[in-house]
Each structure stands twice: as structure tokens, then as C-alpha cells.
N, C-alpha and C positions, 0 to 999 in steps of 0.2 A: 504494500500500500504506500503510494508515493508520499502522501502527507505525513505518515508516520516516519518515513525515512527523513523527511525534512525536519521534523521535530528532533529526531536523533542527531541530525547535523547541527541544529541550532543549539544543542546542549553544549557545544564547544564555544567558549566565551569569545574567542577572537572572531569566529564566524558570526556569532550573534551580534557583536558590536558593529560589525560591518553591514548588518542587514536589519537592525532593529527599527522600531518605530514605523514611520510611514512607508518604508521600503518593504516591510513585511506585515501588512495589516491583518487583523484577525479574520477578515473576510476571505482570506486565501484558504481557510480550513473549514471542514464540515463542522456541524454543530457540536458533536462530541469532542472532536480533536481540538476545537477552538477553546474549550474549557481547559484542556491540558496546556495549550499554548499560553493562556492567561496565567496559569500557575508558573510556567517557565519564565514569563516576563517578570513576575513578582520575585522569583528566586534570583534571577540575574541582577535585578535592581538591589535586592537586599544583601546578597552574599558576594556578588561581583567576582565569580569564578565559574569554571566549567562544572557541570553536574554529571552525576551518573544516573542511570535509569532508575535505580532503587531510591536515590535521593529525591528525584522528581516525583516518583510514585508516593513516597512517604509524605512529602509536602502537599501533594494533591489531596490525599485522603484526610490529612490533618486540617486542611482548609475547606473541606467539603464533607463534613461529618454527618449531615442530615439526609444523605442519599438512601434510597431503598436498597434492600439486599440485591434485587435484580440489577439495579443500576450499578452498584458496586462491582458486581460480577462482570458487567460489560467493560468497565474501565480496568478491572484487574486483567482481563484478557488483552486489552489494548496495550497496557504497560508491558505485558509479557512479550508481545509482538515487537514493541519498541526495543526491549532489551536484546532481541535477536537481530535487530536491524544493524547494518553496518553504516557508519556515516558516509555520505556521498563525498566524492572528491569536490573540492571547492569550486572548480570551474564548471562542473556539471550542476552543482547546487545553485550557483549564481544564475545559470541559464534557466533552470527550472523556476526559480523565484521570479526572474524577469518575465517569463512567459505567463505565469500565474498572475503576476501583478498587472500585466497588460489586459488579461482577461477580466479581472475585477474592475479595472478602470473602464474598460469597454462596456461592461454591464451598467456601470453608473452613468456613463454618457448616454447609453441607450435608454435608460430609465428617464433621464432628463428629456431626451428627444421625444419619448412617448408622452410625457406631460405637455410638451409644446404642441404636439399633434392634437391632443385632446383638449387643448385650451386652458389647462390648469396653470400654465406658466406663460407669462408674456414679457419676461425680462431675461436678458442675457446674464444677469448677476449670478444665478446658481452655476451656470457653466463657467463663467469667469472665475468664480471661487474654486471650482474643481480644478481648473487648469493651474491656478496659482498654488493650490495645495500640493499638486503632484508634479509640476513641471520639472523640478530639479532632479527627481528620481526617474522620470520618464525619458529625459534627455541628458544622460550622464556625460556624453562626450561634448565638452565645451570648447568653443573657439572664441575667446573673449577679445574684443577690441576695446582697449581701455580708453577712457575719456580724454579728450583733448584739453589740456590745462595750460596751453600756451597763453601768453599775455593777450595776444590779439583775439583769440577765441573767447577768453573769459570776459574781455571788454565788450565783445559783440553780444555774448550771452546775457551780460548784465543789462545791456540796452534793451534786449528783447524782454527781459523780466519786467520792464515798465513800458510795454507797448502802448497801453492806454493810460494817459496821464490824468491825475486828479485835478479838478478845476477849482479846488479850494486851496488858495496859496499857502495858508498855514499848515495844511495837511501835506501838500505836495513837497514842501521843504523838508519834511521828515520821511515821508514815504512817497516816492515819486509817482508810482502808479502800479498797475497790475497787468497781467497778461494771460494768455491761454494756459489752462492747466491749474490755475489758482482757485482755491476755495476761500472766499472771504465771508466771515460771519459777522453780522452787524446785530447788536443787541441793544435794547432800550426798554424802559418801562412804558406802559401805555400813555398816549398823549404827550410824547416827547418829541416826535418828529421823524419817525422811522421812514414813512412813505415819502415825506418831503426830502429825506436824505438821499434816497436812491433816485428820486426825480431830479434832484439838483445835480448829482454826479453824472447822470446819463443825459438829462435833457437841457440843463441850464447852459448859458453861453460857455463855450470851450469844453463842454462835457464830452463824454465818450461818443455820443451820437454825432456831435459836430466834428469829432476827430475821424469819423468814418466807420465807427464800430456798428455792426449789425446787432441790434439789441432786442432781447425777448424778455418781456415782463409777464410772469405767471402769478396772478394774484388769486388768493383764496380766502381773503378776509373781507376787504372792501370790494364793491363792485368795480368792474374794469372802467366804467365811466367816471367814477370818483377818482380813481387812480389816474386816468387819462387827463382829468381836469388839472391835477397837480403838474403833470408833464406840460400841459398847455401853458400854465402860469410860469413854470420854470423856464421854458423855452422862450416865451415872449417877454419875460420880466414884467408881466402885468397880472394884477389880480383878476379874478373872473369878472368882477364888476367893471374893471378897466377894459377888459377884452370887449365887453358889449359896446363900449363907446369908442373903441379903437380897433375895429374889426380888421381893417386892411393892414394896419401895422402888426397886429397879432398874427395874422395869416402869413405875412412876409417872414416874420421871425420863426414861426412854428413849423411851416411846411418842410424846410430842410431837415428838421428833427423828426417830424412825423414819418418821413420816408425811411428813416433808419430804425424805427421801433415797431414792434408788434406787441399788443397787450391781449391777454386771454384770461377770462374768468375760469380758473382751474379748480373750483370748489369740488371736493370729492375725489380728486385725482391723486395718484401715488407716484413714487419715484420711477417705477417702470414706465409709466406714461410720460414722465418728464424726459427720460432717456429717449423714448420714441420720438417726441417732438423735436428734441435737440438734434437727433440723428437726421430727421427729415429736413429741418430748416437751417441747420448749421450756423447758429448765431455766434458772434464773438463774445457777447456779454449776456448772461442770463441772471435775472433777478427772481428769486423764489420768495414771495411775500404772501404767506409766511412759510419758511422752510419746514418748520416742525410739522405742519399740517399735511405734508406730503409723505410722512413716515407711516408705514403700515404697522399697526399695533400687534406685533407678533409675539409680544411678551407682556406680562403684567407689570414689568418694570420699565418705566419710561426711558431711563438712561440707556437701556439695552437697545430698544428699537430706534431711539434717536441716534445712537452711535452707528447702528447699521445703515440708517438712511444717510448719515453724513459720509460714511465710507463709500456708499453708492454714489453720492454727489461728487466726491473727490475723484472716483474712478471715471465718472462721466466727463468731468472737466479735463482730465488728462487724455482720455481716449478721443474726445471730439474737439480738443484744443480750444476750449472756451473758458472764460472766467465765470464762475458762479458766485453770485452774491446771495447769501442765505440770511434772510431777515428773521430775527428771533426775539421773543420777549425775554426780559430779565425778570427774575422772581421777585417776590415781595421784599426779600432781603435787601434789594437795591433801592427801595423806595426812599427818596430824599437824600440819596448818597451822590456826592459829586465824583467820587472815585470808586466806581464799582469794579469788580474783578471777574475773571472768567468763571469762577465757581458759582456765580449768580445767574448763569444761563438757566432759564426755567426748564425743569424736568430732566436736566442732564447733569452728570457728574463730570468726569474728564473726557469721556469718550468722544463727544461731539467736538469739544474744543481741541482735542488732539489732532483732528483732521484738518484744522484751519491753517492756511498759510498766513492769514492776516485776520485779526479780530479787532473790530472797532466797537466800543461800547459808548453809546450816547447818553449823556446825563445833563441835568440842569440844576440850578440852584434850588435848595429846598424851600418850600413855601412856609415861612415863619408866621405870617399873618395873612388871613384870608381876605385880601384886598384886591382891587382891580389892578393895582400896580404889580402885585406878585403874579397874578394870573397872566399878565401880558409880558412877563419877563422873557426876553428873546435870547438871552445868553445861553449858549450850549457849549458842552465840553465833549470832545472826542478823545476818549481814553483808548490808547493803543495798548491793548492787554496782551496781544500776542503778535509777533512780527518775525516771519522767517524771510522777509524780503529786504533787499537793499540796505544792508547794514544792521538790520534788526533793532531799530530804534524803538524804545518804549517810553511812554509818557502821556501827558495830557495836553491837548490843544484847545485853545479857546477860540470860539467863533460865534457868529450871530445867525439866528434863524429868522428869515423873513417869511413868516408863516403864510401870509396872504399870497406871496409869489412863489412859495415852495423852493426857496433858495437858501443855501448855507453860504454865508459870506464871512471872509476872514477880517 
């Protein structure tokens, strides 16, 4: 029996170490032999030496003491057969494991394909995760071309890292811009100016749209018309009331921006749908407003499914060479705080934050007295809580929000 011969061969510590873990998954073995393999894994981790057949048998029965008499007899017979087996030569055992490994992987790919055919899967994420999990063991012969770290190449790459420049001067002095492949997380408490922030970055004068970026805004909180009105105000530098009295001027300023942006009410959609629309329309800049609402609640723990969604977003950004701006709420812990930190992202621990290349947390002065002056306070702070771009600057930037025109001004 080939799998018993493999177990006998794996009892050699050197061979086991060369083939443990993902290279020799439990799925290679039948149900009964799989339990023996699990005992072997335990023994190798615990004792870190080669085993005899009698030692493996003793450990197996010591750790499986509740079996019926009939089941014990089945395993006693299997261990007798293992004791009679001769270890395979290493080159033969390597080839056998490789072929079995490919069969197991092929079955997993086939199962995913079956789910696609039957419509229960509509995202490439499961297949991408499978490839990522196994690719190093499936392609052991590597021909690595190391990265170009010459001065000229690094200067060119740094310029590409800021392909789309921020149009808020105080921000761009510290973080010049973003590019395809970047995931930017923007967090703020309600009624702080999140929608105006991305409308200002994309739609205001010298914004990403004016720089030629093809922009896609997927909104699932406010209606797309309300979000669109922010973009109209940001692009025209006019409030909606002023637009009514200056239609021609508003149109002249707005049309070049409008041609570069698409808005869609994405209520009820998930990250698989986001990937599909990005693949179809190939935007340069994507805004998810709100990003958390695209996450599929696959767990009772919000930090788990939000982390998974953020990983998916990061993969999409890299695969389709677009920058994704993920708008998010800050938790109640950030209420009234001028200096929030990344731990205050609502519903998430470190998982979502870990995927970000840049994190901007928007705050404002706390309301000390409930007066009209406090309510109209336009000062805003952009706290750079995480920055893997252009020098990695962290700190707080002061700016002004013109709420009527949806513009952030330095």
C-alpha cells in the first residue's frame, strides 16, 4: 500500500523536514492513514527525531484511547503493515509526493471550477488564494530576476509612486501623491467631511480628474446624486445655490471633470462585484464610500471579515493597477479627538489597517459649547496615521473645509 510506504518514509526526520507542512498535506492520505499521519506530525514536532514503527504505534494509541475494539484492530493491522514496509528511496518518494500533491491541488481547483459553473462563486479570490498558498511548492525550480536598484531606476520608480498628485498643498508637501496598486484608507467620525474629502481630491481644481485620472466612485451610503452634487460644487468652486445663478460658469468648470468620473449607487454590492466592475472599466482611481459596507459578513467577528475585504481590495489594486481609496468610519472612541489613531477604525483591529499603504484620519476641533460658532467650525486636521509612501512621513496637517463647495483648502 503506497500511502503506508510513504508514512514509513516520513518517519525519517530528514525526509520529513524536507516535505512537511504544505508540501505534504493530510489530504494526500485516506481517512484512516490520515489519523496516523497526524500523530506523526505531532511526534516530529514534539520529539524532533526519527521514529520507529513501534514508537509511532504507541503514541497513536496513547492519543486515541477512546476507539472501539474493532477500530483498534484495524489500526493494529495497519501498524503491522507499516513495520514490514521498507522506506522508499528519497528520489522515488519525492516523485510520489509530487504527483500526489498535484492530484490534490487539481481536485481543489476542480472543486472551485465546479462552484463557478454552478454560480456559487463569482470572484477570483478563492482561486487566487489557492495559487498563493501552493505556488512555491508547485513550482520549485526558480529562475529569479532580482530587482533593479540602480539610482536611475529607483528615481523613476519613486516618481511613479506619486503619479496622481494631491491638490491640497499642505498634504502634498508631506505626501506627494498616490499611484496604481495603492490602498488608501480614509477614516473620520460622522459629519466630519469624508465625502467632501474625496470630492475635493478627485474633483476640485488640480484634482486627480483634472490630472487625467479615470475615476470611479462607488457609493453605498448616500445616494449617487448627493455625492454627485459634492463633485459639482468641488469642480466648479460654487455652492449648489451659486450653481443655479451661474449655470454657464459651473458647466464650463464641471464638464472636464464630469468626463473623467463615473458614480454608481452600489448599495448591497460586495467586493467580488467591485472587482468585476474595476476589471470591466479599468479606472485609475476608485473610491469605495463606504468601504466597510462592501465586506461580506463571513464571520461573527467584524475584524475578520473587514480584514478579508481589505486584503481583497489590496489585491484588486495591484492586479488592475488602480489606486483604491477606502472610506471608513472611526469608532466612538475618536469622538472629539483631534489626534485619532488607526486603532479607532470602526469594527476593525489591525487587520484592515495592515493592508493600507496610506491612512488619513480626518478630525476636527471638539465642540466645547453648543453654539452656532462651534457648529460652523471649518478647521480640519488630516492625521497621517500610516504612510508607506515617499519617505513615510507621519503627523498632523491643518487645513480648512469649505463645506458649501466641498473643498479642502490649505
